[in-house]
C-alpha angles and dihedrals in degrees: 000000000000112000116181114194128193112212108210120194100218093182094058091048095044097087094236119151114213117214114194111197090199085076089070097053113128108232094205122119116265121223136174119217105205110203091203090085087070097053122110106242085344091286114082139018114236109210099212093051092044096052090047088052089048090053097048104036121109101243092175087080086080095057109145095353132123111239131200113193117208142152110223094183123089097248140119109253120186117240092237089064090063090044092054092049090049091049094051097040099044097071089060106029128080090224136359124198139167109238140046131305092278091058089046091055092049092052093046093052091041093054092046092050091050089067094061116112097230089191087079088067096050111140091352132131107241130195115196106210114244108192116064137175088226129046111263112199116236089238086071091054090048091050096048090049091052091048096047100042096080094049113026124086090218139356123206133177127222128030127329090254094052121022139170111220112237103167140002122182115230106226 
């Protein structure tokens, strides 16, 4: 018996556009600046000592890095201290945020996704890829959904062969 079968790739012919958030991952090094190192006896920030540190520290060490500023000690730190740090680090760093590495990652993705030309997805069926080799924060999935909802025909999550519907425009 001679059976001739045509294998059809239904995913390829479905018209779905796959958007991989991994493509928006910032490759820059991530570092945490912990203000606890500047506290006197781990308890208080002395302005005079801190300003002297700010003046003398080698801020070029943060060149091209993504910096999260935190204070892991249970201390009251004045807002201006974080502002001084950001002011000194930013001329060198790629990005500076207040918060931990999770906050930094969310900010990096949000800034990268803001550069997307969403008009490219106008009236398209978009699949936001779910599996990734790097950890993509939930904040990135929320951000891309908010960006695409006004323009896309539909938004799905997962893989083109197995998707979870998120949004479908009613025409």
